[in-house]
PDB file with SEQRES, HELIX, SHEET and CRYST1 records, atoms N, CA, C and O in Angstrom:
SEQRES   1 A   84  MET SER LYS VAL GLY LEU PRO ASP GLY SER SER LEU GLN          
SEQRES   2 A   84  PHE ASP GLY SER CYS PRO THR LEU LEU ASP ALA LEU GLU          
SEQRES   3 A   84  GLN HIS GLN HIS GLU VAL SER TYR HIS CYS ARG ALA GLY          
SEQRES   4 A   84  PHE CYS GLY ALA CYS ARG CYS LYS LEU ILE SER GLY ASP          
SEQRES   5 A   84  ILE ARG TYR LEU GLN GLU PRO LEU ALA PHE VAL ARG LYS          
SEQRES   6 A   84  GLY GLU PHE LEU PRO CYS CYS SER VAL PRO VAL GLY ASP          
SEQRES   7 A   84  ILE GLU ILE GLU LEU VAL                                      
HELIX    1 AA1 LEU A   21  GLN A   27  1                                   7    
HELIX    2 AA2 PRO A   70  CYS A   72  5                                   3    
SHEET    1 AA1 4 SER A  11  PHE A  14  0                                        
SHEET    2 AA1 4 SER A   2  GLY A   5 -1                                        
SHEET    3 AA1 4 SER A  73  LEU A  83  1                                        
SHEET    4 AA1 4 CYS A  46  TYR A  55 -1                                        
CRYST1    1.000    1.000    1.000  90.00  90.00  90.00 P 1           1          
ATOM      1  N   MET A   1      15.259  35.767  52.211  1.00  0.00           N  
ATOM      2  CA  MET A   1      14.667  34.522  51.651  1.00  0.00           C  
ATOM      3  C   MET A   1      13.287  34.746  51.331  1.00  0.00           C  
ATOM      4  O   MET A   1      12.539  35.336  52.110  1.00  0.00           O  
ATOM      5  N   SER A   2      12.879  34.254  50.099  1.00  0.00           N  
ATOM      6  CA  SER A   2      11.538  34.422  49.562  1.00  0.00           C  
ATOM      7  C   SER A   2      10.929  33.032  49.395  1.00  0.00           C  
ATOM      8  O   SER A   2      11.631  32.069  49.087  1.00  0.00           O  
ATOM      9  N   LYS A   3       9.582  32.939  49.607  1.00  0.00           N  
ATOM     10  CA  LYS A   3       8.848  31.675  49.321  1.00  0.00           C  
ATOM     11  C   LYS A   3       8.285  31.830  47.910  1.00  0.00           C  
ATOM     12  O   LYS A   3       7.678  32.843  47.562  1.00  0.00           O  
ATOM     13  N   VAL A   4       8.507  30.804  47.130  1.00  0.00           N  
ATOM     14  CA  VAL A   4       7.922  30.673  45.785  1.00  0.00           C  
ATOM     15  C   VAL A   4       6.887  29.658  45.794  1.00  0.00           C  
ATOM     16  O   VAL A   4       7.206  28.470  45.844  1.00  0.00           O  
ATOM     17  N   GLY A   5       5.566  30.055  45.747  1.00  0.00           N  
ATOM     18  CA  GLY A   5       4.468  29.134  45.740  1.00  0.00           C  
ATOM     19  C   GLY A   5       4.051  28.649  44.364  1.00  0.00           C  
ATOM     20  O   GLY A   5       4.041  29.434  43.415  1.00  0.00           O  
ATOM     21  N   LEU A   6       3.713  27.404  44.235  1.00  0.00           N  
ATOM     22  CA  LEU A   6       3.308  26.836  42.933  1.00  0.00           C  
ATOM     23  C   LEU A   6       1.834  26.337  42.980  1.00  0.00           C  
ATOM     24  O   LEU A   6       1.317  26.077  44.067  1.00  0.00           O  
ATOM     25  N   PRO A   7       1.182  26.206  41.857  1.00  0.00           N  
ATOM     26  CA  PRO A   7      -0.239  25.916  41.879  1.00  0.00           C  
ATOM     27  C   PRO A   7      -0.669  24.549  42.568  1.00  0.00           C  
ATOM     28  O   PRO A   7      -1.783  24.374  43.063  1.00  0.00           O  
ATOM     29  N   ASP A   8       0.347  23.599  42.542  1.00  0.00           N  
ATOM     30  CA  ASP A   8       0.008  22.285  43.117  1.00  0.00           C  
ATOM     31  C   ASP A   8       0.103  22.364  44.728  1.00  0.00           C  
ATOM     32  O   ASP A   8       0.001  21.342  45.407  1.00  0.00           O  
ATOM     33  N   GLY A   9       0.290  23.539  45.251  1.00  0.00           N  
ATOM     34  CA  GLY A   9       0.341  23.685  46.692  1.00  0.00           C  
ATOM     35  C   GLY A   9       1.822  23.572  47.256  1.00  0.00           C  
ATOM     36  O   GLY A   9       2.071  23.877  48.423  1.00  0.00           O  
ATOM     37  N   SER A  10       2.712  23.157  46.448  1.00  0.00           N  
ATOM     38  CA  SER A  10       4.091  23.009  46.919  1.00  0.00           C  
ATOM     39  C   SER A  10       4.749  24.456  46.871  1.00  0.00           C  
ATOM     40  O   SER A  10       4.185  25.376  46.280  1.00  0.00           O  
ATOM     41  N   SER A  11       5.855  24.601  47.458  1.00  0.00           N  
ATOM     42  CA  SER A  11       6.663  25.810  47.465  1.00  0.00           C  
ATOM     43  C   SER A  11       8.102  25.516  47.686  1.00  0.00           C  
ATOM     44  O   SER A  11       8.457  24.425  48.133  1.00  0.00           O  
ATOM     45  N   LEU A  12       8.938  26.458  47.387  1.00  0.00           N  
ATOM     46  CA  LEU A  12      10.311  26.370  47.583  1.00  0.00           C  
ATOM     47  C   LEU A  12      10.820  27.681  48.203  1.00  0.00           C  
ATOM     48  O   LEU A  12      10.150  28.709  48.103  1.00  0.00           O  
ATOM     49  N   GLN A  13      11.928  27.654  48.805  1.00  0.00           N  
ATOM     50  CA  GLN A  13      12.546  28.811  49.370  1.00  0.00           C  
ATOM     51  C   GLN A  13      13.637  29.309  48.453  1.00  0.00           C  
ATOM     52  O   GLN A  13      14.535  28.533  48.124  1.00  0.00           O  
ATOM     53  N   PHE A  14      13.616  30.575  48.014  1.00  0.00           N  
ATOM     54  CA  PHE A  14      14.601  31.142  47.246  1.00  0.00           C  
ATOM     55  C   PHE A  14      15.508  31.907  48.218  1.00  0.00           C  
ATOM     56  O   PHE A  14      15.128  32.941  48.767  1.00  0.00           O  
ATOM     57  N   ASP A  15      16.676  31.385  48.408  1.00  0.00           N  
ATOM     58  CA  ASP A  15      17.574  32.031  49.364  1.00  0.00           C  
ATOM     59  C   ASP A  15      18.796  32.650  48.791  1.00  0.00           C  
ATOM     60  O   ASP A  15      19.708  33.041  49.519  1.00  0.00           O  
ATOM     61  N   GLY A  16      18.827  32.747  47.456  1.00  0.00           N  
ATOM     62  CA  GLY A  16      20.007  33.394  46.809  1.00  0.00           C  
ATOM     63  C   GLY A  16      21.103  32.482  46.504  1.00  0.00           C  
ATOM     64  O   GLY A  16      22.085  32.879  45.878  1.00  0.00           O  
ATOM     65  N   SER A  17      20.981  31.223  46.931  1.00  0.00           N  
ATOM     66  CA  SER A  17      22.098  30.258  46.521  1.00  0.00           C  
ATOM     67  C   SER A  17      22.075  29.937  45.077  1.00  0.00           C  
ATOM     68  O   SER A  17      23.094  29.537  44.514  1.00  0.00           O  
ATOM     69  N   CYS A  18      20.912  30.101  44.433  1.00  0.00           N  
ATOM     70  CA  CYS A  18      20.778  29.905  43.002  1.00  0.00           C  
ATOM     71  C   CYS A  18      20.738  31.323  42.349  1.00  0.00           C  
ATOM     72  O   CYS A  18      20.161  32.240  42.933  1.00  0.00           O  
ATOM     73  N   PRO A  19      21.330  31.504  41.175  1.00  0.00           N  
ATOM     74  CA  PRO A  19      21.413  32.874  40.633  1.00  0.00           C  
ATOM     75  C   PRO A  19      20.085  33.368  40.082  1.00  0.00           C  
ATOM     76  O   PRO A  19      19.847  34.575  40.049  1.00  0.00           O  
ATOM     77  N   THR A  20      19.187  32.434  39.634  1.00  0.00           N  
ATOM     78  CA  THR A  20      17.906  32.835  39.057  1.00  0.00           C  
ATOM     79  C   THR A  20      16.740  31.947  39.572  1.00  0.00           C  
ATOM     80  O   THR A  20      16.981  30.895  40.164  1.00  0.00           O  
ATOM     81  N   LEU A  21      15.547  32.356  39.356  1.00  0.00           N  
ATOM     82  CA  LEU A  21      14.417  31.551  39.617  1.00  0.00           C  
ATOM     83  C   LEU A  21      14.430  30.210  38.864  1.00  0.00           C  
ATOM     84  O   LEU A  21      14.083  29.173  39.429  1.00  0.00           O  
ATOM     85  N   LEU A  22      14.830  30.241  37.594  1.00  0.00           N  
ATOM     86  CA  LEU A  22      14.937  29.017  36.831  1.00  0.00           C  
ATOM     87  C   LEU A  22      15.856  27.999  37.436  1.00  0.00           C  
ATOM     88  O   LEU A  22      15.546  26.811  37.515  1.00  0.00           O  
ATOM     89  N   ASP A  23      16.973  28.481  37.853  1.00  0.00           N  
ATOM     90  CA  ASP A  23      17.945  27.572  38.545  1.00  0.00           C  
ATOM     91  C   ASP A  23      17.352  27.000  39.844  1.00  0.00           C  
ATOM     92  O   ASP A  23      17.494  25.805  40.104  1.00  0.00           O  
ATOM     93  N   ALA A  24      16.701  27.819  40.647  1.00  0.00           N  
ATOM     94  CA  ALA A  24      16.048  27.323  41.822  1.00  0.00           C  
ATOM     95  C   ALA A  24      14.932  26.311  41.552  1.00  0.00           C  
ATOM     96  O   ALA A  24      14.789  25.332  42.284  1.00  0.00           O  
ATOM     97  N   LEU A  25      14.132  26.551  40.484  1.00  0.00           N  
ATOM     98  CA  LEU A  25      13.052  25.643  40.170  1.00  0.00           C  
ATOM     99  C   LEU A  25      13.682  24.304  39.731  1.00  0.00           C  
ATOM    100  O   LEU A  25      13.249  23.244  40.183  1.00  0.00           O  
ATOM    101  N   GLU A  26      14.679  24.347  38.873  1.00  0.00           N  
ATOM    102  CA  GLU A  26      15.339  23.163  38.505  1.00  0.00           C  
ATOM    103  C   GLU A  26      16.007  22.346  39.679  1.00  0.00           C  
ATOM    104  O   GLU A  26      15.972  21.117  39.742  1.00  0.00           O  
ATOM    105  N   GLN A  27      16.587  23.127  40.554  1.00  0.00           N  
ATOM    106  CA  GLN A  27      17.244  22.489  41.763  1.00  0.00           C  
ATOM    107  C   GLN A  27      16.209  21.724  42.585  1.00  0.00           C  
ATOM    108  O   GLN A  27      16.519  20.698  43.193  1.00  0.00           O  
ATOM    109  N   HIS A  28      15.016  22.218  42.597  1.00  0.00           N  
ATOM    110  CA  HIS A  28      13.904  21.567  43.347  1.00  0.00           C  
ATOM    111  C   HIS A  28      13.045  20.666  42.489  1.00  0.00           C  
ATOM    112  O   HIS A  28      11.888  20.404  42.820  1.00  0.00           O  
ATOM    113  N   GLN A  29      13.599  20.190  41.394  1.00  0.00           N  
ATOM    114  CA  GLN A  29      13.019  19.176  40.494  1.00  0.00           C  
ATOM    115  C   GLN A  29      11.676  19.615  39.833  1.00  0.00           C  
ATOM    116  O   GLN A  29      10.812  18.781  39.560  1.00  0.00           O  
ATOM    117  N   HIS A  30      11.522  20.950  39.583  1.00  0.00           N  
ATOM    118  CA  HIS A  30      10.380  21.406  38.805  1.00  0.00           C  
ATOM    119  C   HIS A  30      10.820  21.628  37.364  1.00  0.00           C  
ATOM    120  O   HIS A  30      11.813  22.300  37.086  1.00  0.00           O  
ATOM    121  N   GLU A  31      10.027  21.025  36.441  1.00  0.00           N  
ATOM    122  CA  GLU A  31      10.480  21.034  35.043  1.00  0.00           C  
ATOM    123  C   GLU A  31       9.959  22.376  34.371  1.00  0.00           C  
ATOM    124  O   GLU A  31       8.776  22.713  34.406  1.00  0.00           O  
ATOM    125  N   VAL A  32      10.912  23.065  33.789  1.00  0.00           N  
ATOM    126  CA  VAL A  32      10.626  24.292  33.151  1.00  0.00           C  
ATOM    127  C   VAL A  32      11.190  24.268  31.740  1.00  0.00           C  
ATOM    128  O   VAL A  32      12.383  23.988  31.616  1.00  0.00           O  
ATOM    129  N   SER A  33      10.488  24.520  30.708  1.00  0.00           N  
ATOM    130  CA  SER A  33      11.015  24.599  29.385  1.00  0.00           C  
ATOM    131  C   SER A  33      11.973  25.810  29.238  1.00  0.00           C  
ATOM    132  O   SER A  33      11.728  26.876  29.802  1.00  0.00           O  
ATOM    133  N   TYR A  34      13.028  25.626  28.497  1.00  0.00           N  
ATOM    134  CA  TYR A  34      13.953  26.871  28.232  1.00  0.00           C  
ATOM    135  C   TYR A  34      14.829  26.581  27.144  1.00  0.00           C  
ATOM    136  O   TYR A  34      14.987  25.427  26.746  1.00  0.00           O  
ATOM    137  N   HIS A  35      15.421  27.592  26.628  1.00  0.00           N  
ATOM    138  CA  HIS A  35      16.433  27.421  25.560  1.00  0.00           C  
ATOM    139  C   HIS A  35      17.673  28.246  25.796  1.00  0.00           C  
ATOM    140  O   HIS A  35      18.787  27.724  25.746  1.00  0.00           O  
ATOM    141  N   CYS A  36      17.502  29.497  26.047  1.00  0.00           N  
ATOM    142  CA  CYS A  36      18.667  30.434  26.092  1.00  0.00           C  
ATOM    143  C   CYS A  36      19.240  30.697  27.424  1.00  0.00           C  
ATOM    144  O   CYS A  36      20.447  30.905  27.541  1.00  0.00           O  
ATOM    145  N   ARG A  37      18.400  30.700  28.488  1.00  0.00           N  
ATOM    146  CA  ARG A  37      18.766  31.045  29.900  1.00  0.00           C  
ATOM    147  C   ARG A  37      19.182  32.478  30.082  1.00  0.00           C  
ATOM    148  O   ARG A  37      19.813  32.825  31.081  1.00  0.00           O  
ATOM    149  N   ALA A  38      18.829  33.334  29.105  1.00  0.00           N  
ATOM    150  CA  ALA A  38      19.262  34.788  29.213  1.00  0.00           C  
ATOM    151  C   ALA A  38      18.249  35.772  28.877  1.00  0.00           C  
ATOM    152  O   ALA A  38      18.568  36.957  28.783  1.00  0.00           O  
ATOM    153  N   GLY A  39      16.941  35.348  28.669  1.00  0.00           N  
ATOM    154  CA  GLY A  39      15.950  36.341  28.367  1.00  0.00           C  
ATOM    155  C   GLY A  39      15.754  36.672  26.937  1.00  0.00           C  
ATOM    156  O   GLY A  39      14.998  37.581  26.593  1.00  0.00           O  
ATOM    157  N   PHE A  40      16.462  35.906  26.051  1.00  0.00           N  
ATOM    158  CA  PHE A  40      16.368  36.130  24.620  1.00  0.00           C  
ATOM    159  C   PHE A  40      15.156  35.483  23.942  1.00  0.00           C  
ATOM    160  O   PHE A  40      14.511  36.076  23.076  1.00  0.00           O  
ATOM    161  N   CYS A  41      14.867  34.232  24.371  1.00  0.00           N  
ATOM    162  CA  CYS A  41      13.868  33.470  23.577  1.00  0.00           C  
ATOM    163  C   CYS A  41      12.489  33.499  24.167  1.00  0.00           C  
ATOM    164  O   CYS A  41      11.526  33.450  23.402  1.00  0.00           O  
ATOM    165  N   GLY A  42      12.314  33.575  25.459  1.00  0.00           N  
ATOM    166  CA  GLY A  42      10.984  33.578  26.066  1.00  0.00           C  
ATOM    167  C   GLY A  42      10.445  32.148  26.311  1.00  0.00           C  
ATOM    168  O   GLY A  42       9.311  32.024  26.772  1.00  0.00           O  
ATOM    169  N   ALA A  43      11.191  31.075  26.031  1.00  0.00           N  
ATOM    170  CA  ALA A  43      10.656  29.719  26.225  1.00  0.00           C  
ATOM    171  C   ALA A  43      10.254  29.382  27.611  1.00  0.00           C  
ATOM    172  O   ALA A  43       9.381  28.540  27.825  1.00  0.00           O  
ATOM    173  N   CYS A  44      10.890  30.038  28.588  1.00  0.00           N  
ATOM    174  CA  CYS A  44      10.689  29.721  30.014  1.00  0.00           C  
ATOM    175  C   CYS A  44       9.543  30.477  30.601  1.00  0.00           C  
ATOM    176  O   CYS A  44       9.346  30.373  31.812  1.00  0.00           O  
ATOM    177  N   ARG A  45       8.793  31.201  29.890  1.00  0.00           N  
ATOM    178  CA  ARG A  45       7.753  32.161  30.302  1.00  0.00           C  
ATOM    179  C   ARG A  45       6.856  31.486  31.355  1.00  0.00           C  
ATOM    180  O   ARG A  45       6.409  30.359  31.139  1.00  0.00           O  
ATOM    181  N   CYS A  46       6.579  32.166  32.511  1.00  0.00           N  
ATOM    182  CA  CYS A  46       5.714  31.713  33.533  1.00  0.00           C  
ATOM    183  C   CYS A  46       4.775  32.799  33.860  1.00  0.00           C  
ATOM    184  O   CYS A  46       5.015  33.956  33.518  1.00  0.00           O  
ATOM    185  N   LYS A  47       3.663  32.454  34.542  1.00  0.00           N  
ATOM    186  CA  LYS A  47       2.662  33.444  34.957  1.00  0.00           C  
ATOM    187  C   LYS A  47       3.034  33.843  36.403  1.00  0.00           C  
ATOM    188  O   LYS A  47       3.346  32.989  37.233  1.00  0.00           O  
ATOM    189  N   LEU A  48       2.996  35.122  36.674  1.00  0.00           N  
ATOM    190  CA  LEU A  48       3.187  35.702  38.023  1.00  0.00           C  
ATOM    191  C   LEU A  48       1.806  35.912  38.611  1.00  0.00           C  
ATOM    192  O   LEU A  48       1.144  36.883  38.245  1.00  0.00           O  
ATOM    193  N   ILE A  49       1.330  35.040  39.517  1.00  0.00           N  
ATOM    194  CA  ILE A  49       0.038  35.138  40.128  1.00  0.00           C  
ATOM    195  C   ILE A  49      -0.005  36.257  41.186  1.00  0.00           C  
ATOM    196  O   ILE A  49      -0.950  37.044  41.241  1.00  0.00           O  
ATOM    197  N   SER A  50       1.028  36.303  42.010  1.00  0.00           N  
ATOM    198  CA  SER A  50       1.102  37.348  43.029  1.00  0.00           C  
ATOM    199  C   SER A  50       2.567  37.627  43.355  1.00  0.00           C  
ATOM    200  O   SER A  50       3.454  36.801  43.138  1.00  0.00           O  
ATOM    201  N   GLY A  51       2.782  38.872  43.903  1.00  0.00           N  
ATOM    202  CA  GLY A  51       4.123  39.182  44.321  1.00  0.00           C  
ATOM    203  C   GLY A  51       4.845  39.911  43.151  1.00  0.00           C  
ATOM    204  O   GLY A  51       4.272  40.208  42.103  1.00  0.00           O  
ATOM    205  N   ASP A  52       6.135  40.170  43.417  1.00  0.00           N  
ATOM    206  CA  ASP A  52       6.961  40.850  42.413  1.00  0.00           C  
ATOM    207  C   ASP A  52       8.273  40.141  42.193  1.00  0.00           C  
ATOM    208  O   ASP A  52       8.822  39.459  43.059  1.00  0.00           O  
ATOM    209  N   ILE A  53       8.750  40.351  40.954  1.00  0.00           N  
ATOM    210  CA  ILE A  53      10.123  39.797  40.583  1.00  0.00           C  
ATOM    211  C   ILE A  53      10.984  40.954  40.142  1.00  0.00           C  
ATOM    212  O   ILE A  53      10.472  42.037  39.859  1.00  0.00           O  
ATOM    213  N   ARG A  54      12.265  40.746  40.079  1.00  0.00           N  
ATOM    214  CA  ARG A  54      13.202  41.808  39.642  1.00  0.00           C  
ATOM    215  C   ARG A  54      14.044  41.025  38.590  1.00  0.00           C  
ATOM    216  O   ARG A  54      14.570  39.939  38.833  1.00  0.00           O  
ATOM    217  N   TYR A  55      14.126  41.702  37.353  1.00  0.00           N  
ATOM    218  CA  TYR A  55      15.013  41.222  36.382  1.00  0.00           C  
ATOM    219  C   TYR A  55      16.443  41.530  36.661  1.00  0.00           C  
ATOM    220  O   TYR A  55      16.764  42.656  37.041  1.00  0.00           O  
ATOM    221  N   LEU A  56      17.326  40.568  36.488  1.00  0.00           N  
ATOM    222  CA  LEU A  56      18.755  40.779  36.585  1.00  0.00           C  
ATOM    223  C   LEU A  56      19.288  41.485  35.375  1.00  0.00           C  
ATOM    224  O   LEU A  56      20.245  42.256  35.459  1.00  0.00           O  
ATOM    225  N   GLN A  57      18.659  41.217  34.228  1.00  0.00           N  
ATOM    226  CA  GLN A  57      18.890  41.915  33.011  1.00  0.00           C  
ATOM    227  C   GLN A  57      17.537  41.943  32.280  1.00  0.00           C  
ATOM    228  O   GLN A  57      16.820  40.942  32.273  1.00  0.00           O  
ATOM    229  N   GLU A  58      17.196  43.050  31.684  1.00  0.00           N  
ATOM    230  CA  GLU A  58      15.951  43.158  30.983  1.00  0.00           C  
ATOM    231  C   GLU A  58      15.912  42.095  29.816  1.00  0.00           C  
ATOM    232  O   GLU A  58      16.829  41.988  29.002  1.00  0.00           O  
ATOM    233  N   PRO A  59      14.810  41.343  29.805  1.00  0.00           N  
ATOM    234  CA  PRO A  59      14.660  40.296  28.713  1.00  0.00           C  
ATOM    235  C   PRO A  59      14.474  40.986  27.378  1.00  0.00           C  
ATOM    236  O   PRO A  59      13.867  42.054  27.297  1.00  0.00           O  
ATOM    237  N   LEU A  60      14.981  40.389  26.366  1.00  0.00           N  
ATOM    238  CA  LEU A  60      14.780  40.827  24.982  1.00  0.00           C  
ATOM    239  C   LEU A  60      13.485  40.201  24.400  1.00  0.00           C  
ATOM    240  O   LEU A  60      12.882  40.738  23.470  1.00  0.00           O  
ATOM    241  N   ALA A  61      13.091  39.074  24.966  1.00  0.00           N  
ATOM    242  CA  ALA A  61      11.881  38.358  24.485  1.00  0.00           C  
ATOM    243  C   ALA A  61      10.636  39.168  24.919  1.00  0.00           C  
ATOM    244  O   ALA A  61      10.636  39.871  25.930  1.00  0.00           O  
ATOM    245  N   PHE A  62       9.596  39.028  24.107  1.00  0.00           N  
ATOM    246  CA  PHE A  62       8.344  39.659  24.482  1.00  0.00           C  
ATOM    247  C   PHE A  62       7.761  39.013  25.666  1.00  0.00           C  
ATOM    248  O   PHE A  62       7.663  37.786  25.699  1.00  0.00           O  
ATOM    249  N   VAL A  63       7.348  39.786  26.687  1.00  0.00           N  
ATOM    250  CA  VAL A  63       6.699  39.285  27.920  1.00  0.00           C  
ATOM    251  C   VAL A  63       5.433  40.008  28.112  1.00  0.00           C  
ATOM    252  O   VAL A  63       5.424  41.231  28.249  1.00  0.00           O  
ATOM    253  N   ARG A  64       4.298  39.248  28.127  1.00  0.00           N  
ATOM    254  CA  ARG A  64       3.003  39.867  28.340  1.00  0.00           C  
ATOM    255  C   ARG A  64       2.796  40.290  29.789  1.00  0.00           C  
ATOM    256  O   ARG A  64       3.490  39.805  30.683  1.00  0.00           O  
ATOM    257  N   LYS A  65       1.861  41.177  30.021  1.00  0.00           N  
ATOM    258  CA  LYS A  65       1.536  41.654  31.370  1.00  0.00           C  
ATOM    259  C   LYS A  65       1.134  40.376  32.120  1.00  0.00           C  
ATOM    260  O   LYS A  65       0.379  39.550  31.606  1.00  0.00           O  
ATOM    261  N   GLY A  66       1.675  40.227  33.389  1.00  0.00           N  
ATOM    262  CA  GLY A  66       1.295  39.074  34.186  1.00  0.00           C  
ATOM    263  C   GLY A  66       2.124  37.861  33.975  1.00  0.00           C  
ATOM    264  O   GLY A  66       1.875  36.819  34.581  1.00  0.00           O  
ATOM    265  N   GLU A  67       3.144  37.972  33.095  1.00  0.00           N  
ATOM    266  CA  GLU A  67       4.083  36.934  32.851  1.00  0.00           C  
ATOM    267  C   GLU A  67       5.552  37.409  33.156  1.00  0.00           C  
ATOM    268  O   GLU A  67       5.808  38.609  33.261  1.00  0.00           O  
ATOM    269  N   PHE A  68       6.454  36.485  33.288  1.00  0.00           N  
ATOM    270  CA  PHE A  68       7.850  36.851  33.516  1.00  0.00           C  
ATOM    271  C   PHE A  68       8.735  35.724  33.056  1.00  0.00           C  
ATOM    272  O   PHE A  68       8.233  34.623  32.828  1.00  0.00           O  
ATOM    273  N   LEU A  69       9.992  35.933  32.910  1.00  0.00           N  
ATOM    274  CA  LEU A  69      10.985  34.938  32.512  1.00  0.00           C  
ATOM    275  C   LEU A  69      11.814  34.613  33.746  1.00  0.00           C  
ATOM    276  O   LEU A  69      12.544  35.479  34.229  1.00  0.00           O  
ATOM    277  N   PRO A  70      11.726  33.382  34.278  1.00  0.00           N  
ATOM    278  CA  PRO A  70      12.500  32.996  35.384  1.00  0.00           C  
ATOM    279  C   PRO A  70      14.023  32.786  35.172  1.00  0.00           C  
ATOM    280  O   PRO A  70      14.794  32.707  36.128  1.00  0.00           O  
ATOM    281  N   CYS A  71      14.436  32.697  33.837  1.00  0.00           N  
ATOM    282  CA  CYS A  71      15.808  32.495  33.542  1.00  0.00           C  
ATOM    283  C   CYS A  71      16.657  33.790  33.881  1.00  0.00           C  
ATOM    284  O   CYS A  71      17.874  33.706  34.039  1.00  0.00           O  
ATOM    285  N   CYS A  72      16.032  34.891  33.978  1.00  0.00           N  
ATOM    286  CA  CYS A  72      16.793  36.121  34.245  1.00  0.00           C  
ATOM    287  C   CYS A  72      16.129  36.996  35.306  1.00  0.00           C  
ATOM    288  O   CYS A  72      16.213  38.223  35.247  1.00  0.00           O  
ATOM    289  N   SER A  73      15.449  36.338  36.307  1.00  0.00           N  
ATOM    290  CA  SER A  73      14.810  37.017  37.326  1.00  0.00           C  
ATOM    291  C   SER A  73      14.929  36.380  38.690  1.00  0.00           C  
ATOM    292  O   SER A  73      15.237  35.196  38.826  1.00  0.00           O  
ATOM    293  N   VAL A  74      14.673  37.209  39.712  1.00  0.00           N  
ATOM    294  CA  VAL A  74      14.670  36.724  41.108  1.00  0.00           C  
ATOM    295  C   VAL A  74      13.471  37.297  41.767  1.00  0.00           C  
ATOM    296  O   VAL A  74      12.988  38.348  41.345  1.00  0.00           O  
ATOM    297  N   PRO A  75      12.935  36.628  42.835  1.00  0.00           N  
ATOM    298  CA  PRO A  75      11.755  37.169  43.540  1.00  0.00           C  
ATOM    299  C   PRO A  75      12.138  38.329  44.411  1.00  0.00           C  
ATOM    300  O   PRO A  75      13.246  38.409  44.942  1.00  0.00           O  
ATOM    301  N   VAL A  76      11.163  39.252  44.546  1.00  0.00           N  
ATOM    302  CA  VAL A  76      11.231  40.353  45.494  1.00  0.00           C  
ATOM    303  C   VAL A  76      10.168  39.976  46.517  1.00  0.00           C  
ATOM    304  O   VAL A  76       8.989  40.250  46.290  1.00  0.00           O  
ATOM    305  N   GLY A  77      10.526  39.381  47.595  1.00  0.00           N  
ATOM    306  CA  GLY A  77       9.636  38.898  48.618  1.00  0.00           C  
ATOM    307  C   GLY A  77       8.957  37.603  48.151  1.00  0.00           C  
ATOM    308  O   GLY A  77       9.437  36.973  47.208  1.00  0.00           O  
ATOM    309  N   ASP A  78       7.870  37.198  48.777  1.00  0.00           N  
ATOM    310  CA  ASP A  78       7.141  35.998  48.510  1.00  0.00           C  
ATOM    311  C   ASP A  78       6.354  36.185  47.156  1.00  0.00           C  
ATOM    312  O   ASP A  78       5.824  37.254  46.853  1.00  0.00           O  
ATOM    313  N   ILE A  79       6.323  35.088  46.394  1.00  0.00           N  
ATOM    314  CA  ILE A  79       5.603  35.174  45.108  1.00  0.00           C  
ATOM    315  C   ILE A  79       4.816  33.918  44.926  1.00  0.00           C  
ATOM    316  O   ILE A  79       5.144  32.926  45.577  1.00  0.00           O  
ATOM    317  N   GLU A  80       3.788  33.870  44.083  1.00  0.00           N  
ATOM    318  CA  GLU A  80       3.045  32.692  43.589  1.00  0.00           C  
ATOM    319  C   GLU A  80       3.133  32.785  42.121  1.00  0.00           C  
ATOM    320  O   GLU A  80       2.863  33.822  41.515  1.00  0.00           O  
ATOM    321  N   ILE A  81       3.549  31.592  41.501  1.00  0.00           N  
ATOM    322  CA  ILE A  81       3.695  31.544  40.097  1.00  0.00           C  
ATOM    323  C   ILE A  81       3.035  30.266  39.512  1.00  0.00           C  
ATOM    324  O   ILE A  81       2.724  29.315  40.228  1.00  0.00           O  
ATOM    325  N   GLU A  82       2.846  30.297  38.225  1.00  0.00           N  
ATOM    326  CA  GLU A  82       2.317  29.117  37.522  1.00  0.00           C  
ATOM    327  C   GLU A  82       3.297  28.856  36.407  1.00  0.00           C  
ATOM    328  O   GLU A  82       3.675  29.745  35.643  1.00  0.00           O  
ATOM    329  N   LEU A  83       3.697  27.594  36.343  1.00  0.00           N  
ATOM    330  CA  LEU A  83       4.594  27.178  35.285  1.00  0.00           C  
ATOM    331  C   LEU A  83       3.764  26.887  34.063  1.00  0.00           C  
ATOM    332  O   LEU A  83       2.747  26.196  34.126  1.00  0.00           O  
ATOM    333  N   VAL A  84       4.238  27.452  32.894  1.00  0.00           N  
ATOM    334  CA  VAL A  84       3.521  27.293  31.671  1.00  0.00           C  
ATOM    335  C   VAL A  84       4.022  26.178  30.845  1.00  0.00           C  
ATOM    336  O   VAL A  84       3.495  25.927  29.761  1.00  0.00           O  
TER     337      VAL A  84                                                      
END                                                                             
């Protein structure tokens, strides 16, 4: 189980019951823009403040250093993120 911290001080537990970080964020009522849900478009891009994520499949969308796509990733341990 990983803790996902958000800038407003809230957090959620990622326990693997959701397949991706995007699904977990939505389940906990956090609004994230998205289009494809598969790493193709990059619309769900978020900032990774601390910690590490693992991609379930490498995204095709361009991702800058310090950013990640929650639609195709899961946390590796506790992370802090910023929704863009």
